[in-house]
C-alpha positions as a Markdown table, in Angstrom:
| # | Residue | x | y | z |
|---|---|---|---|---|
| 1 | Met | 33.9 | -1.5 | -23.2 |
| 2 | Asp | 37.1 | 0.0 | -21.1 |
| 3 | Ile | 38.0 | -2.8 | -18.4 |
| 4 | Ser | 39.7 | -0.6 | -16.5 |
| 5 | Asn | 36.9 | 1.8 | -15.5 |
| 6 | Leu | 34.7 | -1.2 | -15.3 |
| 7 | Ile | 36.7 | -2.3 | -12.5 |
| 8 | Gln | 37.3 | 1.2 | -10.8 |
| 9 | Thr | 33.5 | 1.9 | -10.7 |
| 10 | Val | 32.8 | -1.8 | -8.8 |
| 11 | Leu | 35.2 | -0.4 | -6.5 |
| 12 | Ile | 33.8 | 3.1 | -5.6 |
| 13 | Tyr | 30.2 | 1.5 | -5.6 |
| 14 | Ala | 31.1 | -2.1 | -3.6 |
| 15 | Leu | 31.1 | -0.7 | -0.4 |
| 16 | Pro | 27.8 | 1.4 | -0.1 |
| 17 | Val | 26.0 | -1.4 | -2.5 |
| 18 | Leu | 27.1 | -4.0 | 0.7 |
| 19 | Phe | 26.5 | -1.6 | 2.9 |
| 20 | Ala | 22.9 | -0.1 | 1.4 |
| 21 | Ile | 21.6 | -4.4 | 0.9 |
| 22 | Thr | 22.9 | -5.9 | 4.1 |
| 23 | Val | 21.6 | -2.9 | 6.3 |
| 24 | His | 17.9 | -3.2 | 4.5 |
| 25 | Glu | 17.2 | -6.5 | 4.8 |
| 26 | Ala | 18.4 | -7.3 | 8.3 |
| 27 | Ala | 16.6 | -3.7 | 9.2 |
| 28 | His | 13.3 | -5.6 | 8.0 |
| 29 | Gly | 14.5 | -8.7 | 10.0 |
| 30 | Tyr | 15.1 | -6.7 | 13.0 |
| 31 | Ala | 12.2 | -5.3 | 13.1 |
| 32 | Ala | 9.8 | -7.9 | 11.9 |
| 33 | Arg | 11.3 | -10.1 | 15.5 |
| 34 | His | 10.6 | -6.9 | 17.4 |
| 35 | Phe | 7.2 | -7.1 | 16.2 |
| 36 | Gly | 6.9 | -10.5 | 17.3 |
| 37 | Asp | 8.1 | -12.9 | 14.1 |
| 38 | Asn | 11.8 | -14.8 | 15.5 |
| 39 | Thr | 11.8 | -16.4 | 11.4 |
| 40 | Ala | 14.2 | -14.5 | 10.8 |
| 41 | Tyr | 16.4 | -14.4 | 13.6 |
| 42 | Met | 15.9 | -18.1 | 13.7 |
| 43 | Met | 17.2 | -18.2 | 10.2 |
| 44 | Gly | 20.7 | -16.0 | 11.1 |
| 45 | Arg | 19.4 | -13.4 | 8.8 |
| 46 | Ile | 19.3 | -10.3 | 10.6 |
| 47 | Thr | 23.0 | -10.2 | 10.9 |
| 48 | Leu | 25.4 | -7.5 | 9.1 |
| 49 | Asn | 27.0 | -10.5 | 7.3 |
| 50 | Pro | 26.9 | -9.6 | 3.6 |
| 51 | Leu | 26.8 | -13.1 | 2.3 |
| 52 | Lys | 23.4 | -13.7 | 4.4 |
| 53 | His | 22.1 | -11.2 | 1.7 |
| 54 | Ile | 23.4 | -11.5 | -1.1 |
| 55 | Asp | 21.8 | -13.7 | -4.1 |
| 56 | Pro | 24.2 | -14.6 | -6.3 |
| 57 | Val | 21.6 | -13.9 | -9.9 |
| 58 | Gly | 20.3 | -10.8 | -8.4 |
| 59 | Thr | 23.0 | -9.3 | -6.4 |
| 60 | Ile | 25.6 | -9.9 | -8.8 |
| 61 | Leu | 24.7 | -11.9 | -11.8 |
| 62 | Met | 22.3 | -9.6 | -13.5 |
| 63 | Pro | 23.8 | -6.2 | -12.7 |
| 64 | Leu | 26.8 | -7.5 | -14.2 |
| 65 | Leu | 25.3 | -8.6 | -17.3 |
| 66 | Leu | 23.0 | -5.5 | -17.6 |
| 67 | Tyr | 26.1 | -3.6 | -16.9 |
| 68 | Phe | 27.3 | -5.1 | -20.1 |
| 69 | Ala | 24.6 | -5.4 | -22.1 |
| 70 | Thr | 23.7 | -1.5 | -22.0 |
| 71 | Ser | 27.2 | 0.7 | -21.2 |
| 72 | Gly | 26.0 | 0.8 | -17.9 |
| 73 | Ala | 23.2 | 3.0 | -19.0 |
| 74 | Phe | 20.9 | 0.6 | -17.1 |
| 75 | Leu | 21.1 | -1.4 | -14.0 |
| 76 | Phe | 18.9 | -3.9 | -12.2 |
| 77 | Gly | 19.1 | -6.2 | -9.0 |
| 78 | Tyr | 17.9 | -7.4 | -6.1 |
| 79 | Ala | 19.0 | -9.3 | -2.6 |
| 80 | Lys | 17.7 | -12.3 | -1.5 |
| 81 | Pro | 14.6 | -11.3 | 0.6 |
| 82 | Val | 14.5 | -11.4 | 4.3 |
| 83 | Pro | 12.0 | -14.5 | 5.2 |
| 84 | Val | 9.1 | -12.3 | 6.9 |
| 85 | Asn | 6.6 | -14.8 | 8.6 |
| 86 | Phe | 3.3 | -11.9 | 8.7 |
| 87 | Gly | 1.2 | -14.1 | 10.4 |
| 88 | His | 3.2 | -13.9 | 13.2 |
| 89 | Leu | 3.4 | -10.7 | 14.1 |
| 90 | Arg | 1.2 | -9.0 | 17.3 |
| 91 | Asn | -1.2 | -7.2 | 14.6 |
| 92 | Pro | -0.2 | -8.4 | 11.6 |
| 93 | Lys | -2.1 | -5.7 | 9.4 |
| 94 | Arg | -0.2 | -3.0 | 11.1 |
| 95 | Asp | 2.7 | -4.2 | 12.1 |
| 96 | Met | 3.2 | -5.2 | 8.1 |
| 97 | Ile | 3.5 | -1.8 | 7.4 |
| 98 | Trp | 6.6 | -1.1 | 10.0 |
| 99 | Val | 8.3 | -3.7 | 9.0 |
| 100 | Ala | 7.5 | -2.8 | 5.5 |
| 101 | Leu | 9.2 | 0.5 | 6.5 |
| 102 | Ala | 12.2 | -0.2 | 7.9 |
| 103 | Gly | 14.4 | -1.2 | 4.7 |
| 104 | Pro | 13.8 | 2.4 | 3.2 |
| 105 | Ala | 13.8 | 4.0 | 6.3 |
| 106 | Ser | 17.8 | 2.5 | 6.7 |
| 107 | Asn | 18.4 | 3.1 | 3.0 |
| 108 | Phe | 17.2 | 7.3 | 3.7 |
| 109 | Phe | 19.4 | 7.1 | 7.3 |
| 110 | Gln | 22.4 | 5.8 | 5.3 |
| 111 | Ala | 22.3 | 8.2 | 2.8 |
| 112 | Ile | 22.6 | 10.9 | 5.2 |
| 113 | Gly | 25.4 | 9.4 | 6.8 |
| 114 | Trp | 27.4 | 9.0 | 3.5 |
| 115 | Ala | 26.5 | 12.7 | 2.6 |
| 116 | Val | 27.7 | 13.9 | 6.2 |
| 117 | Leu | 31.0 | 11.8 | 5.7 |
| 118 | Leu | 31.0 | 13.4 | 1.3 |
| 119 | Val | 30.4 | 17.3 | 2.9 |
| 120 | Ala | 33.2 | 16.2 | 5.9 |
| 121 | Leu | 36.1 | 15.2 | 3.3 |
| 122 | Val | 35.4 | 18.1 | 0.8 |
| 123 | Gly | 35.0 | 20.4 | 3.6 |
| 124 | Ser | 38.4 | 18.9 | 5.4 |
| 125 | Gly | 40.3 | 19.9 | 1.7 |
| 126 | Val | 40.7 | 16.0 | 1.3 |
| 127 | Glu | 41.5 | 15.5 | -2.5 |
| 128 | Glu | 41.7 | 11.8 | -2.8 |
| 129 | Arg | 38.7 | 11.3 | -5.4 |
| 130 | Phe | 37.9 | 7.8 | -5.1 |
| 131 | Phe | 36.7 | 8.6 | -1.3 |
| 132 | Ile | 35.0 | 11.3 | -2.5 |
| 133 | Glu | 33.1 | 9.3 | -5.6 |
| 134 | Met | 32.2 | 6.4 | -3.2 |
| 135 | Ala | 30.5 | 8.9 | -0.5 |
| 136 | Arg | 29.1 | 10.1 | -3.8 |
| 137 | Ala | 27.9 | 6.9 | -4.8 |
| 138 | Gly | 26.7 | 5.5 | -0.7 |
| 139 | Val | 24.0 | 8.3 | -1.2 |
| 140 | Leu | 23.0 | 8.1 | -5.0 |
| 141 | Val | 22.6 | 3.9 | -3.8 |
| 142 | Asn | 20.8 | 4.9 | -1.4 |
| 143 | Leu | 18.3 | 7.3 | -2.4 |
| 144 | Val | 17.9 | 4.7 | -5.8 |
| 145 | Met | 17.1 | 2.0 | -2.8 |
| 146 | Trp | 15.0 | 4.1 | -1.1 |
| 147 | Ala | 13.0 | 5.6 | -3.7 |
| 148 | Phe | 12.9 | 2.7 | -5.3 |
| 149 | Asn | 11.2 | 0.0 | -2.9 |
| 150 | Leu | 9.2 | 2.3 | -1.8 |
| 151 | Phe | 7.0 | 1.6 | -5.2 |
| 152 | Pro | 3.8 | 1.0 | -4.3 |
| 153 | Leu | 3.4 | -2.1 | -5.8 |
| 154 | Pro | 4.2 | -6.1 | -4.5 |
| 155 | Pro | 6.7 | -7.4 | -3.6 |
| 156 | Leu | 8.2 | -3.8 | -3.0 |
| 157 | Asp | 8.3 | -2.9 | 0.4 |
| 158 | Gly | 5.7 | 0.3 | -1.0 |
| 159 | Gly | 3.5 | -2.6 | -2.0 |
| 160 | Arg | 3.4 | -4.6 | 1.5 |
| 161 | Ile | 3.0 | -0.6 | 3.4 |
| 162 | Leu | 0.2 | 0.0 | 0.3 |
| 163 | Val | -1.2 | -3.4 | 1.7 |
| 164 | Gly | -1.0 | -2.1 | 5.6 |
| 165 | Leu | -2.9 | 1.0 | 4.9 |
| 166 | Leu | -5.5 | -0.2 | 2.8 |
| 167 | Pro | -9.3 | -1.2 | 4.1 |
| 168 | Trp | -9.5 | -5.3 | 4.1 |
| 169 | Lys | -10.9 | -5.5 | 0.8 |
| 170 | Gln | -9.2 | -3.4 | -1.7 |
| 171 | Ala | -5.4 | -5.0 | 0.8 |
| 172 | His | -6.3 | -8.3 | -0.5 |
| 173 | Met | -6.9 | -7.2 | -3.9 |
| 174 | Val | -3.3 | -5.7 | -4.3 |
| 175 | Ser | -2.0 | -8.5 | -2.5 |
| 176 | Arg | -3.0 | -10.5 | -5.2 |
| 177 | Ile | -0.9 | -8.8 | -7.9 |
| 178 | Glu | 2.3 | -10.4 | -5.4 |
| 179 | Pro | 3.0 | -13.4 | -7.7 |
| 180 | Tyr | 3.1 | -11.4 | -10.2 |
| 181 | Gly | 4.9 | -7.8 | -8.8 |
| 182 | Phe | 8.2 | -8.4 | -9.7 |
| 183 | Phe | 7.8 | -9.1 | -13.7 |
| 184 | Ile | 5.2 | -5.7 | -13.9 |
| 185 | Val | 7.6 | -3.9 | -11.8 |
| 186 | Leu | 10.6 | -5.0 | -14.5 |
| 187 | Ala | 8.2 | -4.3 | -17.4 |
| 188 | Leu | 7.7 | -0.6 | -16.0 |
| 189 | Val | 10.9 | 0.0 | -15.4 |
| 190 | Val | 12.2 | -1.1 | -18.7 |
| 191 | Ala | 9.3 | 1.2 | -20.1 |
| 192 | Gly | 11.0 | 4.3 | -17.9 |
| 193 | Val | 7.6 | 4.4 | -15.9 |
| 194 | Val | 8.7 | 4.0 | -12.8 |
| 195 | Gly | 12.3 | 6.5 | -13.3 |
| 196 | Thr | 10.3 | 9.1 | -14.6 |
| 197 | Leu | 7.2 | 9.2 | -12.6 |
| 198 | Trp | 8.6 | 8.1 | -9.3 |
| 199 | Leu | 12.7 | 7.5 | -8.8 |
| 200 | Arg | 13.6 | 10.9 | -10.3 |
| 201 | Pro | 11.1 | 12.9 | -8.3 |
| 202 | Leu | 11.3 | 11.2 | -4.9 |
| 203 | Met | 15.1 | 10.6 | -5.2 |
| 204 | Ser | 14.9 | 15.1 | -5.7 |
| 205 | Val | 13.0 | 15.1 | -2.3 |
| 206 | Gly | 15.5 | 13.2 | -1.2 |
| 207 | Tyr | 18.2 | 15.3 | -2.0 |
| 208 | Thr | 16.4 | 18.3 | -0.9 |
| 209 | Val | 15.8 | 16.7 | 2.3 |
| 210 | Ile | 19.2 | 15.5 | 2.9 |
| 211 | Gln | 21.1 | 19.1 | 2.0 |
| 212 | Phe | 18.5 | 20.8 | 4.1 |
| 213 | Leu | 19.8 | 18.4 | 7.0 |
| 214 | Leu | 23.2 | 19.0 | 6.1 |
| 215 | Thr | 23.0 | 23.3 | 5.8 |
| 216 | Pro | 24.4 | 23.5 | 9.7 |
| 217 | Leu | 27.2 | 21.3 | 9.1 |
| 218 | Thr | 28.5 | 22.6 | 5.5 |
| 219 | Ala | 28.2 | 26.5 | 6.9 |
| 220 | Leu | 30.6 | 25.1 | 10.5 |
| 221 | Leu | 33.5 | 23.8 | 8.0 |
| 222 | Lys | 33.2 | 26.7 | 5.1 |
């Protein structure tokens, strides 16, 4: 494996990944506080300090090991989840939806921000590959996090949204999956089910929406 290419890839993705993870987790904490749960706030997790959200194994070790083991073909990782006591929310079942949705929503808005930067760089004639690739990485990383976290299986955000939307009986049945959910999701990722049936279609929609939103800016810079 080319070490110089690995270092360059890490440098390009480092800032987008740190922002994506940090803002995602802080958004959960902020939403929880807004709806009545101060757990994350009391534990200092409503912060843009990435060190508070990085999990040494899930954020650093696992992605690096998978990168080397698969030559970059397969990556998977996770951040330290923000603690939320859903029982403290003013309306636990309803507010759970908004708390869960806050993370992926923050990633989609970040993807738009990186896309604006990319269009501005290209439109203004900047030819520095590093910054252009970083902006592209920012769009990609955040769309992946947005789409992946919306997968409707606990403990992912999409699973919590599903629990909040379903009637009590069905919600309870889905929530019982949570202790095994991570392993089920990982197995589906390895089998290619999540990528083929969920990530790619949803990310295609995400790219289309962002392209549409940026049409005026693109036309202006031409």
